[in-house]
C-alpha positions in Angstrom: 101.8 124.5 -2.5 102.7 126.1 0.8 101.2 129.5 1.5 103.3 130.3 4.5 106.1 128.7 6.6 106.2 129.4 10.3 109.5 131.0 11.3 110.3 130.5 15.0 112.0 133.3 16.9 115.6 132.5 17.6 116.1 130.9 21.0 119.8 131.0 22.1 119.0 128.2 24.5 117.7 125.9 21.8 120.5 123.6 20.5 118.8 123.3 17.1 118.6 127.1 16.7 122.3 127.4 17.7 123.3 124.7 15.2 121.4 126.4 12.4 123.1 129.7 13.2 126.5 128.0 13.2 125.8 126.3 9.9 124.6 129.5 8.4 127.8 131.3 9.3 129.9 128.4 8.0 128.0 128.4 4.7 128.6 132.1 4.2 132.3 131.6 4.8 133.0 128.5 2.8 134.3 128.8 -0.8 134.2 125.1 -1.7 131.0 123.9 -3.4 131.2 120.4 -2.1 131.4 121.7 1.5 128.6 124.1 0.9 126.4 121.3 -0.4 127.0 119.3 2.8 126.2 122.3 5.0 123.0 123.0 3.0 121.9 119.4 3.4 122.3 119.6 7.2 120.5 122.9 7.3 117.6 121.3 5.3 117.3 118.4 7.7 117.3 120.6 10.7 114.8 123.0 9.2 112.5 120.1 8.1 112.6 118.6 11.6 111.8 122.0 13.2 108.7 122.3 10.9 107.5 118.8 11.6 107.7 119.3 15.3 105.7 122.6 15.1 
């Protein structure tokens, strides 16, 4: 079990942060479930990589 997850402050110069923001906006605007699943998978991978590096 995880007690807490570190959330990094958004850095507009960090390409990973920018991509996560883009994907979040895209996810909120999509209406197709298949597309949303693809977006969520990419978000999960980026988030996992961010946690592993910190």
